[in-house]
C-alpha positions in Angstrom: 110.3 119.8 121.9 109.8 118.8 125.4 108.3 120.5 128.2 111.7 120.9 129.8 113.3 122.6 126.8 109.9 124.7 126.2 110.3 126.5 129.8 114.1 127.3 128.9 112.8 129.2 125.9 110.0 131.1 127.1 111.2 134.2 128.0 109.9 137.9 128.3 110.5 139.6 124.7 110.7 143.2 124.3 112.1 143.7 120.6 109.8 142.3 118.0 110.1 142.0 114.1 107.5 143.8 111.7 105.8 140.5 110.6 102.1 139.6 111.4 101.3 136.3 113.2 99.3 133.9 111.4 95.9 133.4 111.6 96.3 129.6 112.6 98.8 130.2 115.2 96.6 132.9 116.7 93.7 130.0 116.8 95.9 127.6 118.4 97.0 130.3 120.9 93.3 130.9 121.5 92.5 127.0 122.1 95.6 127.1 124.7 93.6 129.2 126.5 90.2 127.8 126.1 91.7 124.6 127.5 93.2 126.2 130.6 92.1 124.8 133.9 90.4 127.0 136.3 88.5 126.9 139.5 85.2 125.0 139.4 85.7 125.4 135.6 84.8 128.8 135.9 87.0 129.8 133.1 86.7 133.5 134.3 88.3 135.1 131.4 87.6 136.9 127.9 90.7 136.7 125.8 90.7 139.6 123.3 93.1 139.5 120.5 94.2 142.5 118.9 95.8 142.2 115.5 94.2 145.4 113.9 97.2 147.6 113.5 95.2 151.1 114.6 93.5 149.6 117.7 96.6 147.7 118.7 98.7 150.8 118.6 96.1 152.6 120.8 96.1 149.8 123.2 100.3 149.7 123.1 100.4 153.1 124.0 98.0 152.6 126.9 100.8 150.6 128.4 103.1 153.5 129.2 103.7 157.3 129.6 106.2 159.7 129.9 106.7 158.6 133.4 106.4 155.0 133.2 108.4 153.7 130.1 109.2 150.3 130.6 106.8 149.1 128.0 107.5 151.6 125.6 108.4 148.4 123.4 104.7 147.4 123.0 103.6 149.0 120.0 106.6 147.1 118.1 104.3 144.0 118.8 101.9 143.1 116.3 99.8 141.5 118.5 98.5 142.1 121.8 96.5 140.1 124.1 94.1 141.3 126.6 92.5 139.2 129.1 90.1 140.4 131.3 88.7 139.0 134.4 85.0 137.6 134.1 82.5 136.7 137.0 83.1 133.2 137.8 80.4 130.6 138.9 79.0 131.2 142.1 80.5 128.2 143.5 83.6 129.8 142.9 82.7 133.0 144.1 81.6 131.6 147.5 84.8 129.2 147.7 87.0 132.2 147.1 85.2 134.1 150.3 85.2 131.5 152.5 89.0 130.7 151.7 89.9 134.2 151.3 91.6 133.6 147.7 91.5 135.1 144.5 91.1 132.0 142.5 90.3 134.3 139.3 93.5 136.0 139.5 95.3 132.4 139.7 93.2 131.3 136.7 94.2 134.4 134.7 97.9 133.5 135.4 97.4 130.0 134.3 95.6 131.0 131.1 98.2 133.5 130.4 101.1 130.8 131.0 99.2 128.5 128.6 98.9 131.4 126.0 102.6 132.1 126.5 104.0 128.7 126.4 102.0 127.8 123.5 103.4 130.9 121.6 107.0 129.7 122.6 106.1 126.4 120.9 105.1 128.1 118.0 108.4 130.1 117.5 106.7 133.5 119.0 107.6 135.9 121.6 105.6 137.1 124.2 105.6 139.6 127.5 103.1 139.9 130.1 102.3 143.4 130.9 100.8 144.1 134.2 101.1 147.8 134.2 98.6 149.8 131.8 96.0 152.3 131.6 92.7 150.2 132.2 90.5 152.9 131.6 92.0 154.0 128.1 92.2 150.2 127.1 88.3 149.8 128.4 87.5 152.7 125.8 89.3 151.5 122.9 88.2 147.8 123.2 84.6 148.7 124.3 85.0 146.7 127.4 82.3 146.9 130.1 83.1 149.3 132.7 82.8 146.5 135.6 85.0 144.2 133.9 88.7 144.3 135.0 91.5 143.7 132.8 93.8 141.1 134.3 96.8 141.2 131.9 97.9 142.7 128.5 100.4 139.9 126.6 102.5 141.5 123.5 103.0 138.7 121.0 105.3 138.3 117.7 108.3 137.4 116.4 111.0 138.2 118.3 113.7 140.4 116.6 116.6 138.7 114.8 119.5 138.2 117.1 117.2 138.3 120.0 119.5 135.6 122.5 117.4 133.1 124.9 118.8 134.5 128.1 120.2 132.6 131.2 117.3 132.4 133.5 118.1 134.0 136.8 116.2 132.3 139.6 116.6 131.6 143.3 118.3 128.7 144.0 116.2 125.2 144.9 116.9 125.4 148.6 115.8 128.8 148.6 112.5 128.3 146.6 111.7 124.5 148.0 111.4 122.4 150.8 110.3 119.0 151.5 107.7 118.4 154.5 108.4 121.3 156.1 108.6 125.2 155.5 
């Protein structure tokens, strides 16, 4: 499949089959994150693959609550990927302060999209979750207190009959211009 097809089929999946993800596919996904570009090649992330069902369920339950229920589907996913934000190289930290930019957040986004696009190419579905109980996930995964969690990504085979939804996006004139704002 070419890149244009790949970006058409990648979507947020919120219903999964009860089917494990093969270890070879997980290794391919890990490699896609390892190769993601980052500011000054800092690679300011750690990818934690959570595929132990008991641990995965604990992390999944930390992505929703009685009041905030939009991630209630997360326990269906057989795998969760947790991207932590690690300390970047000193040159990147200095550049970030001078330019008032959060390069680590940009880098995490690039790494996460590498993961999600690779998953789509492998026939897997994903959904990036930005809403979660960070303290609870820290405890479950023994993440050091000072390390922030950037994203949690659900991963698995989409439930049968999951359609590729039409992409509802701004039109080109709303989101792009040439030579001036």
